FISE-519959 format. One record per residue: z negated, y negated, x negated of N, C-alpha, C in turn; residue in three letters. Coordinates in steps of 0.1 Angstrom, whole numbers, padded with zeros to 4 digits, always signed. Atoms other than C-alpha are relative to their C-alpha. Example, Ala and Ser with C-alpha at 12.3 -4.5 7.8 and 13.67 -1.06 7.14 Angstrom:
residues 2
+0000+0012-0009-0078+0045-0123+0000-0012-0009Ala/+0000+0011+0009-0071+0011-0137-0008-0011+0008Ser/
***
This chain:
residues 356
+0000+0012-0008+0000+0000+0000+0000-0012-0009Met/-0002+0012+0007+0009-0035-0012-0003-0012+0009Val/+0002+0013-0007-0004-0069-0001+0008-0011-0007Ile/-0008+0011+0005+0020-0098-0005-0007-0013+0003Val/+0007+0013-0002+0001-0131-0010+0010-0011+0003Met/-0008+0012-0003+0016-0163+0004+0001-0009-0012Ala/-0001+0009+0012+0028-0189-0022-0011-0009-0001Pro/+0011+0010+0000+0000-0212-0012-0014+0007-0001Glu/+0013-0007+0001-0027-0185-0015-0008-0005-0012Ala/+0009+0004+0011-0057-0196-0036-0006+0012-0007Thr/+0007-0011+0007-0077-0176-0061-0011+0005+0009Gln/+0011-0004-0009-0105-0175-0035+0006+0010+0011Ala/-0006-0009-0009-0081-0159-0010+0003+0014-0006Asp/-0003-0013+0007-0071-0132-0036-0013+0007-0002Ile/+0013-0006+0002-0108-0126-0044-0005+0006+0013Asn/+0004-0005-0013-0115-0121-0007+0007+0013+0003Thr/-0007-0012-0002-0088-0095-0004-0005+0012-0009Val/+0005-0010+0009-0100-0076-0035-0014+0005+0004Val/+0014-0004-0004-0136-0076-0023+0000+0008+0013Ala/+0000-0008-0013-0127-0063+0012+0005+0014-0003Leu/-0006-0013+0004-0106-0035-0004-0011+0009-0007Val/+0010-0007+0007-0134-0025-0027-0012+0005+0009Glu/+0011-0004-0009-0160-0024+0001+0005+0012+0008Thr/-0005-0012-0007-0137+0002+0018+0002+0012-0010Ala/-0001-0010+0010-0138+0023-0014+0013+0001-0007Gly/-0013+0001+0007-0104+0013-0027+0000-0008-0013Gly/-0001+0009+0012-0092-0003-0059+0012-0009+0002Asp/-0010+0010-0001-0071-0035-0060+0005-0005-0013Ala/-0006+0005+0013-0047-0045-0088+0008-0012+0003Phe/-0007+0013-0003-0036-0081-0088+0011-0002-0011Val/-0011+0002+0009-0001-0087-0103+0007-0013+0004Ser/-0006+0013-0002+0014-0121-0108+0014-0001-0006Arg/-0014+0003+0005+0051-0130-0111+0002-0015+0000Gly/-0004+0014+0000+0070-0162-0114-0002-0007+0014Val/-0001+0006-0014+0073-0167-0076-0011+0004+0009Ser/+0010-0005-0010+0045-0147-0060-0010+0009-0007Arg/+0010-0009+0004+0014-0127-0063-0002+0012+0010Thr/+0002-0011-0009+0009-0092-0050-0012+0008-0004Ile/+0012-0008+0002-0021-0069-0047+0003+0014+0003Val/-0003-0014-0003-0015-0032-0051-0013+0007+0003Gly/+0012-0007-0004-0040-0009-0034+0001+0015-0003Leu/+0002-0015+0002-0052+0026-0044-0012+0005+0007Val/+0011-0006-0007-0074+0047-0023+0005+0008+0013Gly/-0003-0007-0012-0076+0064+0011+0009-0010+0009Asp/-0009+0008-0007-0045+0049+0029-0005-0002+0014Ile/+0005+0001-0014-0059+0057+0063-0012-0009+0002Glu/+0012+0009-0001-0092+0040+0056+0004-0014-0003Gln/-0004+0014+0003-0075+0010+0040+0008-0006+0012Leu/-0008+0005-0011-0052+0008+0070-0008-0005+0012Gly/+0008+0005-0011-0081+0001+0093-0005-0014-0003Thr/+0004+0014+0003-0088-0032+0075+0009-0010+0006Leu/-0008+0011-0006-0076-0064+0091+0006-0008-0012Asn/-0005+0008+0012-0057-0074+0059+0009-0011+0004Leu/-0009+0010-0004-0030-0093+0077-0006-0012+0005Arg/+0007+0011-0006-0055-0115+0093-0008-0009-0011Gly/+0007+0008+0010-0070-0128+0060+0008-0012-0005Leu/-0007+0012+0005-0062-0162+0047+0008+0003-0013Asp/-0008-0002+0012-0034-0163+0021+0009+0012+0000Gly/-0008-0013+0000-0019-0129+0031+0013-0003+0008Val/-0013+0001-0006+0018-0130+0038+0005+0012+0007Ser/-0005-0013-0006+0025-0093+0045-0008+0011-0007Asp/+0006-0013+0005+0011-0058+0041+0010+0011+0001Val/-0011-0009+0000+0036-0031+0031-0005+0014-0004Leu/+0002-0014+0005+0034+0007+0028+0012+0004-0008Arg/-0011-0004+0009+0055+0018-0001+0000+0015-0003Val/+0000-0014+0002+0066+0054-0003+0002+0005-0014Ser/-0003-0005+0014+0078+0056-0039-0012-0002-0009Val/+0012+0001+0008+0053+0061-0067-0001-0013-0008Pro/+0000+0013+0008+0064+0029-0086-0001-0011+0010Tyr/+0002+0009-0012+0050+0006-0058+0003-0014-0003Lys/+0000+0015+0003+0048-0028-0075+0014-0004-0005Leu/-0013+0004+0005+0083-0027-0091+0011+0005+0009Val/-0011-0006-0009+0102-0011-0062+0006-0010+0009Ser/-0007+0009-0010+0127-0027-0039-0006+0001+0013Arg/+0007-0001-0013+0107-0014-0010-0011-0011+0001Glu/+0011+0011+0001+0079-0038-0021+0007-0014+0000Asn/-0006+0013+0002+0103-0066-0030+0015+0001+0002His/-0015-0002-0002+0138-0064-0014+0009-0009-0008Pro/-0008+0009+0008+0151-0094-0032-0002+0002-0015Asn/+0001-0002+0014+0159-0089-0069-0007-0012-0007Arg/+0008+0010+0007+0136-0109-0093+0008-0007-0011Ser/-0005+0007+0011+0145-0135-0118-0012-0003-0009Ile/+0011+0002+0010+0123-0135-0150+0004-0011-0009Ile/-0003+0012+0009+0121-0167-0171-0008+0002-0013Thr/+0006-0001+0013+0115-0165-0208+0003-0013-0008Val/-0002+0012+0008+0109-0198-0226+0010-0010+0007Gly/-0009+0008-0007+0129-0216-0199+0013+0006+0003Gly/-0013-0007-0002+0158-0191-0199-0002+0011+0011Val/+0001-0009-0011+0163-0171-0167+0008+0013-0003Pro/-0007-0013+0001+0172-0133-0167-0001+0006+0014Ile/+0000-0006-0014+0183-0119-0133+0013-0001+0006Gly/-0012+0000-0008+0209-0118-0106+0008-0013-0001Pro/-0008+0012+0000+0238-0143-0107+0003-0005-0014Gly/-0002+0005+0014+0236-0149-0145+0003+0012-0009Thr/-0002-0009+0011+0245-0131-0177-0007-0006-0012Met/+0009+0006+0011+0218-0137-0204+0003+0008-0013Thr/-0003-0006+0013+0228-0130-0240-0012-0002-0009Leu/+0011-0001+0010+0200-0120-0264+0006+0005-0013Ile/-0006-0005+0012+0210-0116-0300-0008-0005-0012Ala/+0007+0003+0013+0197-0117-0336+0000+0013-0008Gly/+0000-0012+0009+0189-0093-0364-0009+0011+0005Pro/+0008-0011-0004+0175-0059-0357-0014-0001-0006Cys/+0012+0002+0008+0149-0066-0384+0000-0013-0007Ala/+0001+0012+0008+0136-0098-0399-0002+0004-0015Val/+0000-0003+0014+0142-0095-0437-0005-0012-0008Glu/+0003+0012+0007+0141-0130-0450+0001-0012+0009Thr/-0002+0012-0009+0139-0165-0436+0015-0004+0000Ala/-0014+0004+0000+0175-0173-0447+0008+0010+0009Glu/-0008-0009-0008+0189-0141-0432-0003-0002+0015Gln/+0003+0002-0014+0170-0147-0399+0006-0012+0006Thr/-0005+0013-0005+0181-0183-0396+0016+0002+0002Leu/-0015-0002-0001+0218-0173-0403+0003+0008+0012Gln/-0002-0009-0012+0216-0145-0377-0002-0008+0013Ala/+0003+0008-0012+0201-0169-0352+0012-0010+0003Ala/-0011+0009-0001+0229-0194-0358+0013+0007+0005Gln/-0011-0008-0005+0255-0166-0353-0002+0003+0015Met/+0003-0003-0014+0237-0157-0321+0003-0012+0009Ala/-0003+0012-0008+0239-0192-0308+0015-0003+0001Gln/-0015+0002+0000+0276-0194-0317+0007+0009+0010Ala/-0006-0009-0009+0282-0164-0295-0004-0003+0015Ala/+0004+0003-0013+0264-0180-0266-0014+0005+0004Gly/+0014-0005-0002+0229-0165-0270-0010-0011+0003Ala/+0010+0009-0003+0200-0183-0254-0014+0005-0003Thr/+0012-0006+0005+0173-0159-0267+0002+0007-0013Leu/-0001-0006+0013+0166-0147-0302-0008+0013-0001Leu/+0008-0013+0002+0157-0110-0309-0001+0001-0015Arg/+0002-0003+0014+0143-0099-0342-0013+0008-0002Gly/+0012-0009+0001+0119-0072-0353-0008-0003-0012Gly/+0010+0002+0011+0088-0079-0374-0007+0013-0002Ala/+0006-0013+0001+0073-0045-0367+0011+0010+0004Phe/-0012-0008-0003+0099-0017-0369-0005+0015-0001Lys/+0003-0015+0000+0089+0019-0358+0012+0007-0003Pro/-0012-0007+0005+0113+0042-0376-0002+0015+0000Arg/+0001-0015+0000+0121+0079-0375-0005+0005-0013Thr/+0005-0004+0013+0115+0082-0412-0011-0009-0005Ser/+0011+0008+0005+0082+0070-0426+0003-0007-0013Pro/-0004+0006+0012+0101+0060-0458+0010-0012+0003Tyr/-0009+0011-0004+0124+0035-0439-0008-0013+0001Ala/+0005+0013-0001+0118-0002-0438-0008-0002+0013Phe/+0008+0001-0011+0089-0008-0414-0003-0014+0005Gln/+0002+0014-0005+0091-0046-0410-0009-0007-0009Gly/+0009+0009+0008+0073-0076-0425-0013-0003+0007Leu/+0013+0003-0007+0045-0077-0399-0001-0015+0003Gly/+0003+0014-0004+0029-0111-0394+0009-0010-0008Glu/-0009+0009+0008+0051-0126-0422+0013-0001+0008Ala/-0012+0001-0008+0081-0117-0400-0002-0008+0012Gly/+0003+0008-0012+0065-0132-0370+0000-0015-0003Leu/+0000+0014+0004+0060-0165-0389+0015-0005-0002Lys/-0014+0004+0002+0097-0165-0399+0007-0002+0014Ile/-0006+0002-0014+0107-0160-0362-0004-0013+0006Leu/+0005+0012-0006+0085-0188-0351+0007-0013-0006Ala/-0007+0011+0006+0100-0211-0377+0014-0002+0004Ala/-0014+0001-0004+0135-0202-0368+0001-0005+0015Val/+0000+0006-0014+0127-0209-0331-0001-0015-0001Arg/+0001+0014+0001+0116-0243-0341+0012-0007-0005Glu/-0013+0006+0006+0148-0249-0361+0011+0001+0010Glu/-0012-0002-0009+0172-0235-0334-0003-0003+0015Thr/+0003+0001-0014+0153-0239-0301+0001+0013+0008Gly/-0001-0013-0008+0158-0202-0292-0013+0007+0002Leu/+0013-0008-0002+0128-0185-0276+0002+0014-0006Pro/+0000-0012+0008+0118-0153-0294-0004+0012+0007Val/+0004-0013-0005+0117-0117-0283-0002+0009-0012Ile/+0002-0009+0011+0101-0092-0307-0009+0011+0005Thr/+0006-0013-0005+0087-0057-0305-0015+0000-0005Glu/+0014-0003+0004+0050-0048-0305-0001+0015+0001Val/+0000-0015+0001+0042-0012-0315-0014+0006+0001Val/+0014-0005+0000+0004-0010-0314-0008-0009+0009Asp/+0009+0007-0009-0021-0020-0287-0009-0010-0007Ala/+0008+0009+0008-0042-0036-0314+0007-0013-0005His/-0008+0012+0004-0014-0060-0323+0005-0009+0011Asp/-0006+0007-0012-0006-0073-0288-0004-0015-0001Val/+0004+0014+0000-0026-0105-0291+0006-0007-0011Asp/-0007+0006+0011-0012-0112-0325+0014-0003+0003Leu/-0014+0002-0003+0024-0107-0315+0002-0011+0011Val/-0001+0009-0012+0019-0126-0282-0003-0015-0005Ala/+0003+0013+0005+0006-0156-0302+0012-0007-0007Ser/-0013+0004+0006+0041-0159-0318+0012+0000+0009Tyr/-0012-0003-0008+0065-0145-0293+0000-0006+0014Ala/-0002+0004-0014+0079-0157-0260+0001+0012+0009Asp/-0001-0012-0008+0086-0122-0248-0003+0012-0009Met/+0003-0012+0008+0072-0088-0260+0009+0011+0004Leu/-0009-0012-0002+0095-0058-0264-0008+0013-0002Gln/+0005-0014+0002+0084-0022-0259+0012+0008-0003Ile/-0012-0008+0005+0108+0001-0278+0000+0013+0007Gly/-0003-0013-0006+0122+0034-0267-0011+0010-0004Thr/+0010-0010+0004+0096+0054-0287-0013-0002+0006Arg/+0013+0004-0006+0067+0036-0270+0001-0001+0015Asn/-0001+0002-0014+0080+0037-0234-0011+0006+0008Met/+0011-0007-0006+0053+0061-0225-0013+0000-0008Gln/+0012+0003+0007+0026+0047-0248-0009-0008+0010Asn/+0006+0006-0012+0004+0040-0218-0011-0010-0004Phe/+0010+0010+0005-0024+0022-0238+0007-0013-0003Ala/-0008+0012+0004+0003-0002-0252+0005-0007+0013Leu/-0005+0006-0013+0018-0007-0217-0010-0008+0007Leu/+0011+0007-0006-0015-0016-0203-0004-0013-0007Gln/+0004+0012+0009-0023-0040-0232+0010-0011+0002Ala/-0010+0011-0002+0010-0059-0228+0000-0005+0015Val/+0002+0004-0014+0004-0060-0190-0010-0010+0002Gly/+0011+0009-0002-0027-0080-0195+0000-0012-0009Gly/+0000+0011+0010-0016-0105-0221+0007-0013+0005Val/-0006+0012-0006+0004-0129-0198+0013-0005-0006Gly/-0013+0003+0005+0038-0128-0215+0010+0009+0006Lys/-0010-0009-0005+0071-0115-0202+0002+0012-0009Pro/-0002-0013+0007+0079-0079-0213+0014+0006+0002Val/-0013-0007-0001+0112-0062-0221-0004+0015-0003Met/+0003-0014+0001+0108-0024-0215+0013+0008-0002Leu/-0012-0009+0003+0134-0002-0232-0002+0014+0006Lys/+0000-0014-0005+0142+0031-0216-0002+0010-0011Arg/+0002-0011+0009+0129+0061-0235+0012+0008-0002Gly/-0013-0008+0003+0157+0081-0252+0001+0013+0008Met/+0000-0013-0008+0146+0112-0232-0005-0002+0014Asn/+0006+0002-0013+0134+0095-0200+0009-0001+0011Ala/-0007+0002-0012+0146+0097-0165-0002-0015+0005Thr/+0001+0013-0006+0151+0065-0145-0013-0002+0007Ile/+0013+0001-0007+0120+0072-0124-0011-0001-0011Glu/+0010+0001+0011+0099+0078-0156+0000-0014-0006Glu/-0001+0014+0005+0112+0044-0169-0007-0010+0010Trp/+0007+0009-0010+0101+0027-0136-0015+0002+0000Leu/+0014-0003+0000+0068+0044-0137-0007-0007-0012Met/+0005+0007+0011+0063+0030-0172-0002-0015+0003Ala/+0000+0014-0004+0071-0005-0158-0012-0002+0009Ala/+0011+0001-0010+0045+0002-0131-0014-0002-0008Glu/+0012+0002+0008+0018+0005-0158-0002-0014-0004Tyr/+0001+0014+0003+0026-0030-0169-0003-0008+0012Ile/+0002+0008-0012+0028-0044-0134-0014+0002+0005Ala/+0013-0002-0005-0005-0028-0124-0011-0008-0007Gln/+0010+0008+0007-0023-0047-0151+0002-0015+0002Arg/-0001+0014-0004-0012-0080-0136+0012-0007-0004Gly/-0012+0007+0005+0022-0087-0151+0013+0006+0007Asn/-0013-0004-0007+0054-0086-0129+0012-0005-0007Leu/-0011+0005+0008+0075-0104-0155+0005+0010-0010Asp/-0005-0011+0008+0093-0073-0167+0015+0000+0001Ile/-0014-0002+0000+0129-0068-0178+0002+0014-0005Val/-0004-0013+0004+0143-0033-0180+0012+0000-0009Leu/-0011-0001+0009+0166-0024-0209+0005+0014-0002Cys/-0007-0013+0002+0190+0005-0209+0006+0000-0014Glu/-0004+0000+0014+0196+0014-0246+0006+0013-0004Arg/-0006-0013+0003+0212+0048-0244-0010+0011+0000Gly/+0009-0011+0000+0197+0082-0240+0005+0011-0009Ile/-0004-0011+0009+0198+0114-0261+0006+0011+0008Arg/-0008-0011-0006+0224+0139-0251+0005+0010-0011Thr/-0006-0010+0010+0243+0168-0268+0011-0007-0008Phe/-0011+0006+0008+0269+0143-0280-0004-0006-0013Glu/+0004+0005+0014+0269+0134-0317+0010-0010-0005Thr/-0010+0010+0005+0299+0110-0319-0006-0014+0001Ala/+0007+0013-0001+0276+0081-0309-0014+0002-0003Thr/+0014-0001+0003+0241+0073-0319-0008+0005+0012Arg/+0006-0004-0012+0230+0076-0283+0011+0000+0011Asn/-0010+0001-0011+0248+0079-0249-0004-0011+0009Thr/+0003+0011-0010+0249+0047-0229+0002+0005+0014Leu/+0000-0004-0014+0240+0056-0194+0003-0012+0009Asp/-0004+0012-0007+0260+0029-0177-0003+0000+0014Ile/+0004-0001-0014+0252+0042-0143-0014-0003+0003Ser/+0014+0004-0002+0215+0035-0149-0001-0014+0004Ala/+0001+0014-0004+0222-0002-0144+0000-0002+0015Val/+0000+0001-0015+0232-0001-0107-0011+0008+0006Pro/+0010-0008-0006+0208+0027-0100-0014-0006-0001Val/+0013+0007+0002+0178+0009-0115-0001-0013+0008Ala/+0000+0012-0008+0188-0023-0097-0002+0004+0015Gln/+0002-0004-0014+0189-0004-0064-0014+0005+0002Arg/+0013-0005-0002+0155+0012-0070-0011-0010-0003Met/+0010+0009+0004+0137-0017-0085+0005-0015+0001Ser/-0004+0014-0001+0137-0055-0081+0001-0007-0014His/+0000+0005+0014+0134-0060-0119+0014-0002-0006Leu/-0013+0002+0007+0163-0074-0140+0002+0012-0009Pro/-0004-0012+0008+0182-0047-0159+0011-0005-0010Val/-0009+0004+0011+0199-0055-0193+0004+0012-0008Ile/-0006-0011+0008+0219-0033-0217+0000-0004-0015Val/+0000+0001+0015+0216-0028-0255+0012+0009-0005Asp/-0011-0008+0005+0251-0018-0266+0000+0003-0015Pro/+0001-0003+0015+0241-0019-0303-0006+0013-0003Ser/+0007-0013+0003+0216+0009-0303+0005+0012+0008His/-0006-0012-0008+0234+0030-0277+0012+0005-0008Ser/-0012-0005+0008+0267+0032-0297-0003+0003-0014Gly/+0004-0002+0013+0252+0028-0331+0011-0004-0011Gly/-0011+0004+0009+0286+0016-0346+0005-0013+0005Leu/-0004+0013-0003+0299-0019-0348+0013+0000+0009Arg/-0012+0000-0008+0333-0010-0333-0002+0004+0014Glu/+0002-0003-0014+0317+0003-0302-0008-0010+0008Leu/+0009+0010-0007+0295-0027-0294+0008-0008+0010Val/-0008+0008-0009+0322-0049-0279+0005+0008+0012Leu/-0004-0007-0012+0337-0022-0256-0012+0003+0009Pro/+0011-0002-0008+0302-0013-0244-0006-0012+0006Leu/+0004+0013-0006+0294-0050-0239+0008-0003+0012Thr/-0009+0003-0012+0324-0053-0216-0003+0009+0011Arg/+0003-0009-0011+0314-0022-0197-0013-0004+0007Ala/+0013+0005-0005+0278-0036-0193+0002-0011+0010Ala/-0002+0012-0008+0291-0069-0179+0007+0005+0013Ile/-0008-0004-0011+0316-0051-0156-0009+0008+0010Ala/+0008-0008-0009+0289-0028-0141-0011-0008+0006Val/+0010+0009-0006+0266-0058-0133-0013-0001-0007Gly/+0012+0002+0007+0240-0059-0160-0004-0015+0000Ala/+0005+0014+0000+0218-0090-0160+0000-0006-0013Asp/+0000+0005+0013+0220-0094-0197+0003+0010-0010Gly/-0003-0008+0011+0227-0080-0231-0009-0003-0012Leu/+0008+0003+0012+0207-0076-0263+0008+0007-0012Ile/-0010-0004+0010+0229-0073-0294-0005-0004-0014Ile/+0003+0002+0014+0224-0070-0332+0011-0008-0007Asp/-0009+0007+0009+0240-0096-0355-0007-0001-0013Val/+0005+0001+0013+0236-0099-0392+0010-0007-0009His/-0009+0006+0008+0251-0122-0418+0006+0009-0011Pro/-0004-0009+0011+0254-0094-0444-0004+0014+0004His/+0004-0014-0004+0252-0060-0426+0001+0011-0010Pro/-0001-0010+0011+0263-0041-0457-0013+0001-0008Glu/+0013-0001+0007+0229-0049-0472-0012-0001+0009Ser/+0011+0000-0010+0208-0048-0440-0010+0011-0003Ala/+0010-0010+0002+0175-0030-0443-0002+0009+0012Leu/+0002-0008-0013+0178-0017-0407+0013-0001+0008Cys/-0011-0001-0010+0208-0006-0386+0012-0009-0003Asp/-0012+0008+0004+0235-0024-0406+0013+0004+0007Gly/-0013-0004-0005+0264-0003-0393+0003-0004+0015Pro/-0003+0004-0014+0259-0015-0357-0001-0016+0002Gln/+0002+0015-0001+0253-0053-0365+0014-0006+0000Ala/-0012+0008+0000+0281-0077-0356+0001-0010-0011Leu/-0002+0010+0010+0296-0100-0382+0008-0011+0006Val/-0006+0012-0005+0314-0133-0379+0012+0002+0009Asp/-0011-0003-0008+0347-0120-0366-0003+0006+0013Gly/+0004-0006-0012+0330-0098-0341-0007-0010+0009Asp/+0007+0010-0008+0308-0127-0330+0009-0008+0008Val/-0009+0008-0008+0338-0147-0320+0006+0008+0012Arg/-0004-0008-0011+0350-0118-0299-0010+0002+0011Glu/+0011-0001-0009+0316-0114-0284-0001-0013+0009Leu/+0000+0012-0007+0316-0151-0275+0010-0001+0011Ala/-0011+0000-0010+0349-0147-0257-0004+0009+0012Lys/+0004-0009-0011+0336-0117-0237-0010-0005+0009Ala/+0011+0005-0009+0304-0133-0225+0004-0013+0007Val/-0005+0012-0007+0323-0165-0216+0010+0003+0011Arg/-0011-0002-0009+0353-0150-0198-0003+0011+0010Asp/+0001-0011-0009+0341-0118-0182-0011-0002+0011Leu/+0009+0002-0011+0309-0127-0162+0005-0006+0012Pro/-0005+0006-0012+0327-0150-0138+0008+0010+0009Pro/-0008-0009-0008+0349-0121-0128-0009+0009+0009Leu/+0009-0008-0008+0318-0103-0114-0010-0009+0006Val/+0009+0009-0007+0302-0134-0099-0012-0005-0008Gly/+0011+0004+0008+0280-0143-0128+0004-0012-0009Arg/-0003+0011+0010+0277-0173-0152-0009+0003-0012Ala/+0008-0001+0012+0265-0172-0188-0012-0009+0001Leu/+0013+0008-0002+0228-0183-0188+0000-0011-0010Thr/+0003+0011+0009+0220-0217-0202-0015-0003+0001Gln/+0015+0003-0001+0184-0229-0210-0002-0009+0012Pro/+0003+0008-0011+0167-0244-0180-0013-0007-0001Thr/+0012+0007+0002+0135-0257-0195-0004-0001-0014Gly/+0004+0002+0014+0115-0265-0226-0003+0013-0007Pro/+0004-0012+0007+0110-0239-0253-0015+0000-0003Val/+0014-0001+0003+0074-0228-0256-0003+0004-0014Ser/+0004-0003+0014+0060-0229-0291-0015+0001-0002Val/+0014-0001+0001+0025-0215-0294-0005-0006-0013Pro/+0005+0008+0012+0004-0236-0318-0003+0009-0012Ala/+0003-0008+0012-0008-0207-0340+0012+0005-0008Pro/-0012-0006+0006+0028-0197-0348+0009-0010-0006Ala/-0009+0010+0005+0042-0229-0363-0003-0003-0015Arg/+0001+0003+0014+0045-0228-0401+0007-0013-0003Pro/-0005+0013+0004+0054-0260-0419+0015+0000-0002Glu/-0014+0000+0003+0088-0249-0430+0004+0014-0001Ala/-0006-0013+0002+0111-0219-0432+0000+0003-0015Ile/+0001-0002+0015+0102-0204-0466-0002+0015-0002Ala/
***
């Protein structure tokens, strides 16, 4: 059961709902999004159904949701959501390009990659400071030093930053620098991490696990939503199949399916799905055609020397083709390339004096 609060509902109204539910032996989880607040109820549905919840001040509607992912489902919220990251919207009607280096290596490399991303039409910067890798001997990222570089590049370019967090203990640290937190494929079912990012008050990008079904993906999003955060963007990044010609298999059908099942925006990662530079642009075109709400793409000024995923990173000539694709194709499916709509948020702790 889900209670939808009215836009004008006060904190006192929400507290009254929670208290009434708890007196009936239930649990109430308050989740806040950009445009509304909802309260998810857990307990004896028949007992909770006897409460006069609709009559309480600030309550707009009370819904019974049959699917297990109640807070992120279309049953709960028929209209698809728009999530805003540092003033940049992600959702229906637009195509949001997120681009940057897979891993932050140096200040110069990150700034050059950010400028390449902007040239392609990107309005959000991706870059990894913490890099969970299959091999323990591979480059694992610069950690907080990488976060400081991203923050400095944000100040230089104006691009809000998306970066991955891999440990629940690091959530507050990463959130102090980033505009959006990314949960990678290997951590999609790291439930402690999902709960931690759900409570930190920053938008979250949730990548689909390489072995996960769409319902498992949505249930992972539910863990975040249940902790109070509805500002979630789903990212299809390819799944593991028997095919070896590509790094992963892009499940292009997952985009419309997830959009039908959930109100959350769905974007595509053509870089990690194909794993090869020559596949990124064709998969980008496919993602736009199928109705993805955005793209997240690797670019690098010198991919031949990249410390992480160089073979899939776009270079200058590819970036020009990417710019053409994201400019020309979205209008054909009723979308426009996203432009910034507000000021860039720069958290005070994350502002080094200069890029160095």
